Each structure stands twice: as structure tokens, then as C-alpha cells.
N, CA, C, O and the ligand as a Tripos MOL2 file, in Angstrom:
@<TRIPOS>MOLECULE
protein
  225   223    57     0     0
PROTEIN
NO_CHARGES

@<TRIPOS>ATOM
      1 N          22.9670  -32.6570   24.2540 N.3       1 MET1
      2 CA         23.2740  -31.5080   23.2810 C.3       1 MET1
      3 C          23.2450  -30.2730   24.0760 C.2       1 MET1
      4 O          22.3500  -29.9440   24.8540 O.2       1 MET1
      5 N          24.3860  -29.5810   23.7820 N.am      2 LEU2
      6 CA         24.5410  -28.0920   24.5610 C.3       2 LEU2
      7 C          23.8840  -27.1820   23.6010 C.2       2 LEU2
      8 O          24.3220  -27.1310   22.4510 O.2       2 LEU2
      9 N          22.9130  -26.4840   23.9460 N.am      3 VAL3
     10 CA         22.2990  -25.4270   23.2620 C.3       3 VAL3
     11 C          22.5670  -24.1150   23.7930 C.2       3 VAL3
     12 O          22.4890  -23.9780   25.0140 O.2       3 VAL3
     13 N          22.8550  -23.1780   23.1090 N.am      4 LYS4
     14 CA         23.1170  -21.8330   23.7040 C.3       4 LYS4
     15 C          22.1980  -20.8150   23.1600 C.2       4 LYS4
     16 O          21.9900  -20.7780   21.9470 O.2       4 LYS4
     17 N          21.6470  -20.0050   23.9510 N.am      5 ILE5
     18 CA         20.7120  -18.9630   23.4700 C.3       5 ILE5
     19 C          21.2860  -17.6570   23.8230 C.2       5 ILE5
     20 O          22.0240  -17.5380   24.8010 O.2       5 ILE5
     21 N          20.9530  -16.6190   23.0170 N.am      6 SER6
     22 CA         21.3660  -15.2220   23.2450 C.3       6 SER6
     23 C          20.2950  -14.5420   24.0890 C.2       6 SER6
     24 O          19.0910  -14.7710   23.9670 O.2       6 SER6
     25 N          20.8280  -13.6950   24.9470 N.am      7 ILE7
     26 CA         19.8240  -13.0540   25.7940 C.3       7 ILE7
     27 C          20.4250  -11.5300   25.9370 C.2       7 ILE7
     28 O          21.6150  -11.2510   25.7940 O.2       7 ILE7
     29 N          19.5350  -10.7380   26.2010 N.am      8 CYS8
     30 CA         19.8430   -9.2320   26.3890 C.3       8 CYS8
     31 C          20.7260   -9.1160   27.6520 C.2       8 CYS8
     32 O          20.3750   -9.6820   28.6880 O.2       8 CYS8
     33 N          21.8680   -8.3920   27.5870 N.am      9 PRO9
     34 CA         22.6370   -8.0950   28.8270 C.3       9 PRO9
     35 C          22.0950   -7.1010   29.7300 C.2       9 PRO9
     36 O          22.6050   -6.8880   30.8300 O.2       9 PRO9
     37 N          20.9680   -6.4200   29.2520 N.am     10 LYS10
     38 CA         20.4260   -5.3250   30.2040 C.3      10 LYS10
     39 C          19.2530   -5.9550   30.9020 C.2      10 LYS10
     40 O          19.2250   -5.9340   32.1320 O.2      10 LYS10
     41 N          18.2390   -6.5400   30.1840 N.am     11 CYS11
     42 CA         17.1020   -7.1110   30.8940 C.3      11 CYS11
     43 C          17.0570   -8.6850   30.9250 C.2      11 CYS11
     44 O          16.1580   -9.2780   31.5220 O.2      11 CYS11
     45 N          17.9380   -9.2480   30.3420 N.am     12 LYS12
     46 CA         17.9650  -10.7300   30.4190 C.3      12 LYS12
     47 C          16.9270  -11.2890   29.6180 C.2      12 LYS12
     48 O          16.5490  -12.4290   29.8860 O.2      12 LYS12
     49 N          16.3620  -10.6040   28.5900 N.am     13 SER13
     50 CA         15.2990  -11.1480   27.7750 C.3      13 SER13
     51 C          15.8030  -11.9100   26.6420 C.2      13 SER13
     52 O          16.7460  -11.4750   25.9820 O.2      13 SER13
     53 N          15.2150  -13.0650   26.3610 N.am     14 PRO14
     54 CA         15.5820  -13.8810   24.9960 C.3      14 PRO14
     55 C          15.1150  -13.1820   23.7920 C.2      14 PRO14
     56 O          15.4450  -13.5810   22.6750 O.2      14 PRO14
     57 N          14.3420  -12.1290   23.9700 N.am     15 ASP15
     58 CA         13.6640  -11.4980   22.7680 C.3      15 ASP15
     59 C          14.6260  -10.5650   22.2350 C.2      15 ASP15
     60 O          14.3960   -9.3570   22.2920 O.2      15 ASP15
     61 N          15.7490  -11.0480   21.6900 N.am     16 ILE16
     62 CA         16.7510  -10.4240   21.1630 C.3      16 ILE16
     63 C          17.0030  -10.7950   19.7590 C.2      16 ILE16
     64 O          16.9190  -11.9900   19.4750 O.2      16 ILE16
     65 N          17.2770  -10.0020   18.9070 N.am     17 ARG17
     66 CA         17.4620  -10.2980   17.4300 C.3      17 ARG17
     67 C          18.5170   -9.5140   16.7840 C.2      17 ARG17
     68 O          18.8180   -8.3970   17.2040 O.2      17 ARG17
     69 N          19.1070  -10.0770   15.7440 N.am     18 LEU18
     70 CA         20.0330   -9.3460   14.9740 C.3      18 LEU18
     71 C          19.3560   -8.2850   14.1620 C.2      18 LEU18
     72 O          18.3050   -8.4620   13.5470 O.2      18 LEU18
     73 N          20.0820   -7.1000   14.2100 N.am     19 SER19
     74 CA         19.6540   -6.0470   13.3330 C.3      19 SER19
     75 C          20.4570   -5.9940   12.1520 C.2      19 SER19
     76 O          21.6000   -5.5440   12.2270 O.2      19 SER19
     77 N          19.9510   -6.4330   10.9940 N.am     20 ASN20
     78 CA         20.6980   -6.5280    9.8160 C.3      20 ASN20
     79 C          20.5370   -5.2890    8.8420 C.2      20 ASN20
     80 O          21.2550   -5.1560    7.8520 O.2      20 ASN20
     81 N          19.6170   -4.4590    9.1680 N.am     21 SER21
     82 CA         19.2640   -3.5240    8.2880 C.3      21 SER21
     83 C          20.5070   -2.5260    7.8470 C.2      21 SER21
     84 O          20.7370   -2.2170    6.6780 O.2      21 SER21
     85 N          21.2220   -2.1030    8.9230 N.am     22 ALA22
     86 CA         22.3100   -1.2440    8.7550 C.3      22 ALA22
     87 C          23.6690   -1.9630    8.6310 C.2      22 ALA22
     88 O          24.6680   -1.3790    8.2090 O.2      22 ALA22
     89 N          23.6660   -3.1750    8.9930 N.am     23 ALA23
     90 CA         24.9370   -3.9130    8.8810 C.3      23 ALA23
     91 C          25.3380   -4.1760    7.4410 C.2      23 ALA23
     92 O          24.6180   -4.6560    6.5660 O.2      23 ALA23
     93 N          26.5720   -3.7940    7.3350 N.am     24 GLY24
     94 CA         27.2380   -4.1200    6.0420 C.3      24 GLY24
     95 C          28.1120   -5.3040    6.2300 C.2      24 GLY24
     96 O          28.0360   -5.9900    7.2490 O.2      24 GLY24
     97 N          28.9660   -5.5610    5.2380 N.am     25 MET25
     98 CA         29.7420   -6.5800    5.1300 C.3      25 MET25
     99 C          30.9150   -6.5330    6.1600 C.2      25 MET25
    100 O          31.4240   -7.5610    6.6070 O.2      25 MET25
    101 N          31.2920   -5.3290    6.4920 N.am     26 PHE26
    102 CA         32.5220   -5.1830    7.3310 C.3      26 PHE26
    103 C          32.1590   -4.7570    8.7600 C.2      26 PHE26
    104 O          33.0050   -4.6680    9.6500 O.2      26 PHE26
    105 N          30.7840   -4.4840    8.9420 N.am     27 LEU27
    106 CA         30.4250   -4.0920   10.3220 C.3      27 LEU27
    107 C          30.0470   -5.3940   11.0730 C.2      27 LEU27
    108 O          29.5220   -6.3720   10.5420 O.2      27 LEU27
    109 N          30.3910   -5.2740   12.4040 N.am     28 PRO28
    110 CA         30.0020   -6.3440   13.3080 C.3      28 PRO28
    111 C          28.3710   -6.4200   13.3670 C.2      28 PRO28
    112 O          27.6620   -5.4590   13.0660 O.2      28 PRO28
    113 N          27.9060   -7.5920   13.7610 N.am     29 GLU29
    114 CA         26.4990   -7.6790   13.9430 C.3      29 GLU29
    115 C          25.9390   -7.0240   15.1010 C.2      29 GLU29
    116 O          26.3400   -7.2690   16.2390 O.2      29 GLU29
    117 N          24.9200   -6.1070   14.8120 N.am     30 GLN30
    118 CA         24.3230   -5.4740   15.9910 C.3      30 GLN30
    119 C          23.1100   -6.1380   16.3160 C.2      30 GLN30
    120 O          22.3740   -6.6160   15.4530 O.2      30 GLN30
    121 N          22.8360   -6.1910   17.7730 N.am     31 TRP31
    122 CA         21.6230   -6.8460   18.3120 C.3      31 TRP31
    123 C          20.6280   -5.7760   18.8210 C.2      31 TRP31
    124 O          20.9670   -4.7090   19.3320 O.2      31 TRP31
    125 N          19.4750   -6.1570   18.6350 N.am     32 VAL32
    126 CA         18.4020   -5.2710   19.2400 C.3      32 VAL32
    127 C          17.4700   -6.0930   20.1360 C.2      32 VAL32
    128 O          17.0610   -7.2110   19.8240 O.2      32 VAL32
    129 N          17.1610   -5.4480   21.2850 N.am     33 CYS33
    130 CA         16.2300   -6.1940   22.2780 C.3      33 CYS33
    131 C          14.9040   -5.6110   22.0720 C.2      33 CYS33
    132 O          14.7100   -4.3960   22.1050 O.2      33 CYS33
    133 N          13.9580   -6.5160   21.8520 N.am     34 ASP34
    134 CA         12.5210   -6.1180   21.5400 C.3      34 ASP34
    135 C          11.9010   -5.7290   22.9220 C.2      34 ASP34
    136 O          10.8600   -5.0720   22.9290 O.2      34 ASP34
    137 N          12.4480   -6.0760   23.9950 N.am     35 LYS35
    138 CA         11.8360   -5.8210   25.2890 C.3      35 LYS35
    139 C          12.2560   -4.3940   25.8320 C.2      35 LYS35
    140 O          11.3800   -3.5890   26.1490 O.2      35 LYS35
    141 N          13.4590   -4.1160   25.9280 N.am     36 CYS36
    142 CA         14.0010   -2.8910   26.5070 C.3      36 CYS36
    143 C          14.4760   -1.9350   25.6200 C.2      36 CYS36
    144 O          14.6930   -0.7780   25.9790 O.2      36 CYS36
    145 N          14.6720   -2.3730   24.3770 N.am     37 GLY37
    146 CA         15.1860   -1.4690   23.4050 C.3      37 GLY37
    147 C          16.6610   -1.3900   23.3790 C.2      37 GLY37
    148 O          17.2410   -0.5200   22.7290 O.2      37 GLY37
    149 N          17.2810   -2.2940   24.0840 N.am     38 TYR38
    150 CA         18.7990   -2.3390   23.9570 C.3      38 TYR38
    151 C          19.3110   -2.5270   22.5970 C.2      38 TYR38
    152 O          18.7800   -3.3550   21.8560 O.2      38 TYR38
    153 N          20.4230   -1.7310   22.1730 N.am     39 GLU39
    154 CA         20.9890   -2.0460   20.9950 C.3      39 GLU39
    155 C          22.4720   -1.9720   21.1870 C.2      39 GLU39
    156 O          22.9740   -0.9710   21.6980 O.2      39 GLU39
    157 N          23.2280   -3.0420   20.7780 N.am     40 GLY40
    158 CA         24.6340   -3.1310   20.9330 C.3      40 GLY40
    159 C          25.2120   -4.3320   20.3980 C.2      40 GLY40
    160 O          24.5150   -5.1600   19.8120 O.2      40 GLY40
    161 N          26.5200   -4.4800   20.5770 N.am     41 TYR41
    162 CA         27.1490   -5.5700   19.9850 C.3      41 TYR41
    163 C          27.4290   -6.6870   20.9530 C.2      41 TYR41
    164 O          27.8330   -7.8030   20.6250 O.2      41 TYR41
    165 N          27.1470   -6.2370   22.3080 N.am     42 MET42
    166 CA         27.3490   -7.2940   23.2230 C.3      42 MET42
    167 C          26.0790   -7.9940   23.7590 C.2      42 MET42
    168 O          25.0790   -7.3570   24.0880 O.2      42 MET42
    169 N          26.1730   -9.3040   23.8250 N.am     43 ILE43
    170 CA         25.0730  -10.1280   24.2890 C.3      43 ILE43
    171 C          25.5020  -11.0180   25.2710 C.2      43 ILE43
    172 O          26.7010  -11.2370   25.4420 O.2      43 ILE43
    173 N          24.5550  -11.5970   25.9870 N.am     44 LEU44
    174 CA         24.8960  -12.7750   26.8870 C.3      44 LEU44
    175 C          24.4700  -14.0590   26.1640 C.2      44 LEU44
    176 O          23.4000  -14.2030   25.5730 O.2      44 LEU44
    177 N          25.4670  -14.9960   26.2870 N.am     45 GLU45
    178 CA         24.9420  -16.3390   25.8470 C.3      45 GLU45
    179 C          24.8470  -17.3040   27.0490 C.2      45 GLU45
    180 O          25.7740  -17.4400   27.8470 O.2      45 GLU45
    181 N          23.7520  -17.9220   27.1280 N.am     46 ILE46
    182 CA         23.6320  -18.8400   28.2460 C.3      46 ILE46
    183 C          23.2220  -20.2290   27.6570 C.2      46 ILE46
    184 O          22.7110  -20.3690   26.5460 O.2      46 ILE46
    185 N          23.5130  -21.2630   28.5530 N.am     47 ASP47
    186 CA         22.9700  -22.5140   28.1160 C.3      47 ASP47
    187 C          21.4180  -22.5840   28.1890 C.2      47 ASP47
    188 O          20.8330  -21.8960   29.0260 O.2      47 ASP47
    189 N          20.7640  -23.3570   27.3760 N.am     48 VAL48
    190 CA         19.4110  -23.2490   27.2890 C.3      48 VAL48
    191 C          18.8310  -23.8320   28.5710 C.2      48 VAL48
    192 O          17.7040  -23.5070   28.9460 O.2      48 VAL48
    193 N          19.6030  -24.7040   29.2560 N.am     49 LYS49
    194 CA         19.2000  -25.2450   30.5160 C.3      49 LYS49
    195 C          19.2460  -24.2610   31.7200 C.2      49 LYS49
    196 O          18.6110  -24.4510   32.7570 O.2      49 LYS49
    197 N          19.9780  -23.2940   31.5100 N.am     50 ASP50
    198 CA         20.1280  -22.2540   32.5050 C.3      50 ASP50
    199 C          19.0860  -21.1030   32.3230 C.2      50 ASP50
    200 O          19.0300  -20.1530   33.1040 O.2      50 ASP50
    201 N          18.3070  -21.2400   31.2990 N.am     51 LYS51
    202 CA         17.3010  -20.2440   30.9850 C.3      51 LYS51
    203 C          16.3610  -19.9200   32.0690 C.2      51 LYS51
    204 O          15.8940  -18.7910   32.2190 O.2      51 LYS51
    205 N          16.0720  -20.9950   32.8750 N.am     52 GLU52
    206 CA         15.1120  -20.7230   33.9990 C.3      52 GLU52
    207 C          15.6590  -19.7160   34.9250 C.2      52 GLU52
    208 O          14.8990  -18.9170   35.4730 O.2      52 GLU52
    209 N          16.8560  -19.7050   35.1220 N.am     53 LYS53
    210 CA         17.5670  -18.7790   36.0860 C.3      53 LYS53
    211 C          17.3390  -17.3950   35.7810 C.2      53 LYS53
    212 O          17.2610  -16.5540   36.6770 O.2      53 LYS53
    213 N          17.2110  -17.0730   34.3790 N.am     54 PHE54
    214 CA         17.0710  -15.6460   33.9120 C.3      54 PHE54
    215 C          15.7420  -15.1810   33.6590 C.2      54 PHE54
    216 O          15.5170  -14.1020   33.1100 O.2      54 PHE54
    217 N          14.7650  -16.0560   34.0870 N.am     55 LYS55
    218 CA         13.3750  -15.6580   33.7960 C.3      55 LYS55
    219 C          13.0920  -14.5650   34.7860 C.2      55 LYS55
    220 O          13.4550  -14.5940   35.9610 O.2      55 LYS55
    221 N          12.3950  -13.5730   34.1970 N.am     56 ALA56
    222 CA         11.9940  -12.3830   35.0710 C.3      56 ALA56
    223 C          10.9150  -12.8200   35.9900 C.2      56 ALA56
    224 O          10.4300  -12.0250   36.7950 O.2      56 ALA56
    225 ZN         16.6330   -6.1200   26.8390 Zn       57 ZN57
@<TRIPOS>BOND
     1     1     2 1
     2     2     3 1
     3     3     4 2
     4     3     5 am
     5     5     6 1
     6     6     7 1
     7     7     8 2
     8     7     9 am
     9     9    10 1
    10    10    11 1
    11    11    12 2
    12    11    13 am
    13    13    14 1
    14    14    15 1
    15    15    16 2
    16    15    17 am
    17    17    18 1
    18    18    19 1
    19    19    20 2
    20    19    21 am
    21    21    22 1
    22    22    23 1
    23    23    24 2
    24    23    25 am
    25    25    26 1
    26    26    27 1
    27    27    28 2
    28    27    29 am
    29    29    30 1
    30    30    31 1
    31    31    32 2
    32    31    33 am
    33    33    34 1
    34    34    35 1
    35    35    36 2
    36    35    37 am
    37    37    38 1
    38    38    39 1
    39    39    40 2
    40    39    41 am
    41    41    42 1
    42    42    43 1
    43    43    44 2
    44    43    45 am
    45    45    46 1
    46    46    47 1
    47    47    48 2
    48    47    49 am
    49    49    50 1
    50    50    51 1
    51    51    52 2
    52    51    53 am
    53    53    54 1
    54    54    55 1
    55    55    56 2
    56    55    57 am
    57    57    58 1
    58    58    59 1
    59    59    60 2
    60    59    61 am
    61    61    62 1
    62    62    63 1
    63    63    64 2
    64    63    65 am
    65    65    66 1
    66    66    67 1
    67    67    68 2
    68    67    69 am
    69    69    70 1
    70    70    71 1
    71    71    72 2
    72    71    73 am
    73    73    74 1
    74    74    75 1
    75    75    76 2
    76    75    77 am
    77    77    78 1
    78    78    79 1
    79    79    80 2
    80    79    81 am
    81    81    82 1
    82    82    83 1
    83    83    84 2
    84    83    85 am
    85    85    86 1
    86    86    87 1
    87    87    88 2
    88    87    89 am
    89    89    90 1
    90    90    91 1
    91    91    92 2
    92    91    93 am
    93    93    94 1
    94    94    95 1
    95    95    96 2
    96    95    97 am
    97    97    98 1
    98    98    99 1
    99    99   100 2
   100    99   101 am
   101   101   102 1
   102   102   103 1
   103   103   104 2
   104   103   105 am
   105   105   106 1
   106   106   107 1
   107   107   108 2
   108   107   109 am
   109   109   110 1
   110   110   111 1
   111   111   112 2
   112   111   113 am
   113   113   114 1
   114   114   115 1
   115   115   116 2
   116   115   117 am
   117   117   118 1
   118   118   119 1
   119   119   120 2
   120   119   121 am
   121   121   122 1
   122   122   123 1
   123   123   124 2
   124   123   125 am
   125   125   126 1
   126   126   127 1
   127   127   128 2
   128   127   129 am
   129   129   130 1
   130   130   131 1
   131   131   132 2
   132   131   133 am
   133   133   134 1
   134   134   135 1
   135   135   136 2
   136   135   137 am
   137   137   138 1
   138   138   139 1
   139   139   140 2
   140   139   141 am
   141   141   142 1
   142   142   143 1
   143   143   144 2
   144   143   145 am
   145   145   146 1
   146   146   147 1
   147   147   148 2
   148   147   149 am
   149   149   150 1
   150   150   151 1
   151   151   152 2
   152   151   153 am
   153   153   154 1
   154   154   155 1
   155   155   156 2
   156   155   157 am
   157   157   158 1
   158   158   159 1
   159   159   160 2
   160   159   161 am
   161   161   162 1
   162   162   163 1
   163   163   164 2
   164   163   165 am
   165   165   166 1
   166   166   167 1
   167   167   168 2
   168   167   169 am
   169   169   170 1
   170   170   171 1
   171   171   172 2
   172   171   173 am
   173   173   174 1
   174   174   175 1
   175   175   176 2
   176   175   177 am
   177   177   178 1
   178   178   179 1
   179   179   180 2
   180   179   181 am
   181   181   182 1
   182   182   183 1
   183   183   184 2
   184   183   185 am
   185   185   186 1
   186   186   187 1
   187   187   188 2
   188   187   189 am
   189   189   190 1
   190   190   191 1
   191   191   192 2
   192   191   193 am
   193   193   194 1
   194   194   195 1
   195   195   196 2
   196   195   197 am
   197   197   198 1
   198   198   199 1
   199   199   200 2
   200   199   201 am
   201   201   202 1
   202   202   203 1
   203   203   204 2
   204   203   205 am
   205   205   206 1
   206   206   207 1
   207   207   208 2
   208   207   209 am
   209   209   210 1
   210   210   211 1
   211   211   212 2
   212   211   213 am
   213   213   214 1
   214   214   215 1
   215   215   216 2
   216   215   217 am
   217   217   218 1
   218   218   219 1
   219   219   220 2
   220   219   221 am
   221   221   222 1
   222   222   223 1
   223   223   224 2
@<TRIPOS>SUBSTRUCTURE
     1 MET1         2 RESIDUE 1 A MET
     2 LEU2         6 RESIDUE 1 A LEU
     3 VAL3        10 RESIDUE 1 A VAL
     4 LYS4        14 RESIDUE 1 A LYS
     5 ILE5        18 RESIDUE 1 A ILE
     6 SER6        22 RESIDUE 1 A SER
     7 ILE7        26 RESIDUE 1 A ILE
     8 CYS8        30 RESIDUE 1 A CYS
     9 PRO9        34 RESIDUE 1 A PRO
    10 LYS10       38 RESIDUE 1 A LYS
    11 CYS11       42 RESIDUE 1 A CYS
    12 LYS12       46 RESIDUE 1 A LYS
    13 SER13       50 RESIDUE 1 A SER
    14 PRO14       54 RESIDUE 1 A PRO
    15 ASP15       58 RESIDUE 1 A ASP
    16 ILE16       62 RESIDUE 1 A ILE
    17 ARG17       66 RESIDUE 1 A ARG
    18 LEU18       70 RESIDUE 1 A LEU
    19 SER19       74 RESIDUE 1 A SER
    20 ASN20       78 RESIDUE 1 A ASN
    21 SER21       82 RESIDUE 1 A SER
    22 ALA22       86 RESIDUE 1 A ALA
    23 ALA23       90 RESIDUE 1 A ALA
    24 GLY24       94 RESIDUE 1 A GLY
    25 MET25       98 RESIDUE 1 A MET
    26 PHE26      102 RESIDUE 1 A PHE
    27 LEU27      106 RESIDUE 1 A LEU
    28 PRO28      110 RESIDUE 1 A PRO
    29 GLU29      114 RESIDUE 1 A GLU
    30 GLN30      118 RESIDUE 1 A GLN
    31 TRP31      122 RESIDUE 1 A TRP
    32 VAL32      126 RESIDUE 1 A VAL
    33 CYS33      130 RESIDUE 1 A CYS
    34 ASP34      134 RESIDUE 1 A ASP
    35 LYS35      138 RESIDUE 1 A LYS
    36 CYS36      142 RESIDUE 1 A CYS
    37 GLY37      146 RESIDUE 1 A GLY
    38 TYR38      150 RESIDUE 1 A TYR
    39 GLU39      154 RESIDUE 1 A GLU
    40 GLY40      158 RESIDUE 1 A GLY
    41 TYR41      162 RESIDUE 1 A TYR
    42 MET42      166 RESIDUE 1 A MET
    43 ILE43      170 RESIDUE 1 A ILE
    44 LEU44      174 RESIDUE 1 A LEU
    45 GLU45      178 RESIDUE 1 A GLU
    46 ILE46      182 RESIDUE 1 A ILE
    47 ASP47      186 RESIDUE 1 A ASP
    48 VAL48      190 RESIDUE 1 A VAL
    49 LYS49      194 RESIDUE 1 A LYS
    50 ASP50      198 RESIDUE 1 A ASP
    51 LYS51      202 RESIDUE 1 A LYS
    52 GLU52      206 RESIDUE 1 A GLU
    53 LYS53      210 RESIDUE 1 A LYS
    54 PHE54      214 RESIDUE 1 A PHE
    55 LYS55      218 RESIDUE 1 A LYS
    56 ALA56      222 RESIDUE 1 A ALA
    57 ZN57       225 GROUP 0 **** ****
């Protein structure tokens, strides 16, 4: 099974979550990184098996 996880494009941390507070119906989802404070619409998606490569 191929599982994808989302990681921060800035610090490669998987500690990234959707910020739903300000998002309305017509707004794209915005992501927030808990580690470096990145906020944006762009995230990286990697295979869960590649996760080791991105470990800090
Ligand atoms: Zn980050």
C-alpha cells in the first residue's frame, strides 16, 4: 500500500497541519508547520517509505 505523508517544504518536518481557522469555502487550504512556523499553500508529499531520507 502506498501511503503519502505531507511534509513542510521549508524544514522537511512532518509536523504540518491544515489551518482551518481562517479558511472559508472558497479558499484553498493553508498549511502550518509547527516546527519552523511555515505557512502556505505549498507542501511536499512523500511516500511514507521515503520518510527516513527526510529525517533531520
Ligand atoms: Zn517547517
